[in-house]
C-alpha positions in Angstrom: 23.5 195.3 75.8 20.7 196.8 78.0 17.4 195.0 78.4 14.5 196.1 76.2 12.2 198.7 77.9 9.5 197.2 80.0 6.0 198.8 80.0 3.1 198.4 82.4 -0.1 200.3 83.2 -1.1 201.9 86.5 -4.7 202.7 85.8 -4.7 205.2 82.9 -1.0 206.0 83.5 1.6 204.2 81.3 5.0 203.5 82.9 8.0 202.4 80.9 11.2 201.2 82.6 14.6 201.7 80.9 17.7 199.7 81.7 20.6 202.1 82.4 23.1 199.3 83.0 24.5 198.1 86.4 27.1 198.8 89.1 29.6 196.3 90.6 30.2 197.4 94.2 32.7 196.1 96.8 31.0 194.6 99.8 32.7 197.4 101.8 30.0 199.7 100.5 27.6 198.0 102.9 28.4 198.4 106.6 27.2 196.3 109.5 26.5 193.2 107.4 25.4 190.3 109.5 27.5 187.1 109.3 24.7 185.2 107.6 24.3 187.8 104.9 28.1 188.1 104.4 28.3 184.3 103.8 25.5 184.5 101.2 26.9 187.4 99.2 29.6 187.3 96.6 31.9 190.2 95.7 31.5 192.4 93.8 27.8 192.9 94.6 25.9 193.9 91.4 23.1 196.4 91.6 20.9 197.5 88.7 20.1 201.0 87.3 16.6 201.7 86.3 14.9 204.8 84.9 11.2 205.5 84.4 9.1 207.2 81.8 5.6 208.1 82.8 2.9 208.9 80.2 -0.1 210.8 81.5 -2.9 212.4 79.6 -0.8 215.5 78.7 2.8 214.9 79.9 5.8 212.6 79.4 7.6 212.6 82.7 11.1 211.1 83.0 12.1 210.1 86.5 15.9 210.5 86.8 18.1 210.7 83.8 20.6 208.0 84.6 24.4 208.5 84.8 25.0 209.3 81.1 28.7 209.8 80.6 29.3 211.0 84.2 30.5 207.7 85.7 31.7 205.8 82.6 35.4 205.9 83.7 34.6 204.3 87.1 31.6 202.1 86.1 31.8 201.3 82.4 28.4 199.4 82.4 26.4 202.5 83.3 24.6 205.2 81.3 23.2 202.8 78.8 19.7 204.3 78.6 20.6 207.8 77.7 20.3 207.5 73.9 16.9 205.8 74.2 15.4 208.3 76.7 16.9 211.3 74.9 14.8 210.3 71.9 11.6 210.6 73.8 9.5 213.8 73.8 10.0 214.6 77.5 7.9 217.4 79.0 9.2 217.1 82.6 12.0 215.5 84.6 11.6 214.4 88.2 14.9 213.9 90.1 14.6 211.6 93.1 17.9 213.1 94.2 21.0 214.7 92.8 23.6 211.9 92.8 25.6 211.6 89.6 23.9 208.4 88.5 20.5 210.2 88.6 21.3 213.5 87.0 24.2 212.6 84.8 22.0 212.5 81.7 21.7 216.3 82.1 25.5 216.7 81.7 26.5 218.7 78.7 23.0 220.3 78.3 21.0 217.2 77.9 17.2 217.6 77.8 17.5 221.3 77.0 14.5 223.3 77.9 12.7 220.6 79.9 11.4 221.5 83.4 13.2 219.7 86.2 11.4 218.9 89.5 13.4 218.3 92.6 12.7 218.7 96.3 13.7 222.0 97.8 16.0 220.5 100.6 17.8 218.5 97.9 18.4 221.5 95.6 19.5 223.7 98.4 22.0 221.2 99.8 23.7 220.5 96.4 23.8 224.1 95.2 25.1 225.7 98.4 28.2 227.8 98.1 31.3 226.3 99.6 30.1 222.7 99.5 33.1 221.5 97.5 35.5 223.0 100.0 33.7 221.4 102.9 34.1 217.8 101.8 37.2 215.5 101.7 39.5 216.3 98.7 38.7 213.0 96.9 35.0 214.0 96.8 35.5 217.4 95.4 35.5 216.5 91.7 32.1 214.8 92.0 30.6 217.7 94.0 31.9 220.2 91.4 30.4 218.1 88.6 27.0 217.9 90.3 27.0 221.7 90.9 28.0 222.4 87.3 25.2 220.3 86.0 22.8 221.9 88.4 23.8 225.4 87.2 23.0 224.3 83.7 19.3 223.8 84.4 18.9 226.3 87.3 16.7 228.5 85.1 14.1 225.8 84.7 14.2 224.0 88.0 11.0 223.7 90.0 11.5 223.0 93.7 8.9 221.4 95.9 8.5 220.9 99.6 7.0 217.8 101.3 4.4 215.6 99.6 3.8 217.8 96.6 1.0 217.1 94.2 2.3 217.2 90.6 -1.2 216.6 89.2 -2.5 213.8 87.0 -2.0 211.2 89.7 1.6 212.0 90.5 2.7 212.9 94.0 6.2 213.4 95.5 6.9 211.4 98.6 9.7 212.4 101.0 12.0 209.5 101.7 14.9 211.1 103.5 18.3 209.6 104.5 20.0 208.6 101.3 20.4 212.3 100.6 18.9 215.3 102.5 16.0 215.7 100.2 15.7 212.2 98.6 12.2 211.8 97.3 10.0 209.1 95.8 7.1 209.4 93.4 3.6 207.9 93.9 1.5 207.0 90.8 -2.2 206.7 91.4 -4.9 206.2 88.7 -8.1 204.2 88.3 -7.8 202.6 91.8 -4.3 201.4 91.1 -1.1 202.6 92.7 2.7 202.2 92.4 5.5 203.9 94.4 8.9 204.7 92.8 11.3 204.6 95.8 14.5 205.7 94.1 17.5 204.7 96.3 15.6 204.2 99.5 16.4 200.5 98.9 19.8 199.8 97.3 20.4 196.0 97.2 17.7 193.4 96.9 20.1 190.9 98.5 20.8 193.1 101.5 18.1 195.6 102.4 15.0 193.4 102.5 16.7 191.0 104.8 18.3 193.7 106.9 17.2 197.3 106.2 19.5 198.5 109.0 22.6 197.6 107.0 24.4 200.9 106.1 25.3 202.0 102.6 28.3 204.1 101.9 26.5 206.8 99.9 23.7 207.4 102.5 24.2 210.9 103.9 22.4 210.0 107.1 22.6 206.3 107.9 20.1 206.3 110.8 17.5 208.2 108.8 18.0 206.0 105.7 17.5 202.9 107.8 14.4 204.3 109.4 13.0 205.3 106.0 13.7 201.8 104.6 12.0 200.1 107.6 8.9 202.3 107.4 8.7 202.0 103.6 9.0 198.2 103.6 6.5 197.8 106.4 4.0 200.0 104.7 4.4 198.4 101.3 4.0 194.9 102.8 0.8 195.9 104.6 -0.8 197.9 101.8 0.3 195.6 98.9 1.4 198.6 96.9 4.0 197.6 94.3 7.3 199.5 94.4 9.9 200.3 91.8 13.5 200.9 92.8 16.5 202.2 91.0 19.0 199.6 91.9 17.0 196.4 92.0 17.6 194.0 89.0 15.8 195.2 85.9 13.0 196.1 85.7 13.0 196.6 89.5 9.2 196.2 90.0 7.6 194.1 92.6 5.7 193.7 95.9 7.1 193.5 99.4 6.1 190.6 101.7 6.8 190.3 105.4 9.1 187.4 106.3 9.5 187.1 110.1 11.2 190.3 111.3 12.3 191.1 107.8 10.9 191.3 104.3 11.3 189.8 100.8 10.9 191.2 97.4 8.5 189.5 95.0 9.1 190.6 91.3 5.9 191.5 89.4 
């Protein structure tokens, strides 16, 4: 059973975190693990799956839709939040990126009529003609599924470039590397702030101790590592809380410097 939703306030903005289940990953998903880290980790490595619902003065913004039914055959403990978030009166959806565990809730026409916000580089990459033919054969079914879901909401997608202002204290923040247009979302209200970082950080056990450790689904490993380092350094210096998709529910906390690395302190 998923955890009950967790709610907190960022100034006048209300943020609710939904538990979409978890993924059990082989350690082989993480490349370049140090010997010390490898000894501390047990296989499989479990990561969470969090979604966020933002209430502003006039909108209810869902950040990512979870995996829905898209990954149930491979990861049976995922897609657990779909029923709960589908029952909410959503006005907008923000996709941090277009991997299946973030847009799977849109499979089969979910959230019909709702505006979907996504970065322009992300949208252009995943919807390009010939993409399925350009990847290894084992990846083609997933690419074809993502493109079919994208086509189902293409008439209501809103694309953005760079640090786009979505109004009411919401700002897109480019966090490239995991995917070509991977994006976070900054919430700012009443002198308070929180940054949703999506998949810029994957494992709390790995990436705070060593942000240079590669992750199998990062499209550009060097860019992803650079983004993680800059993000963690900035969060530690500013004290701004972060929220990450794959940290253990509810995935909310502060970053503290620890020597040449960092550690995550849950709120």
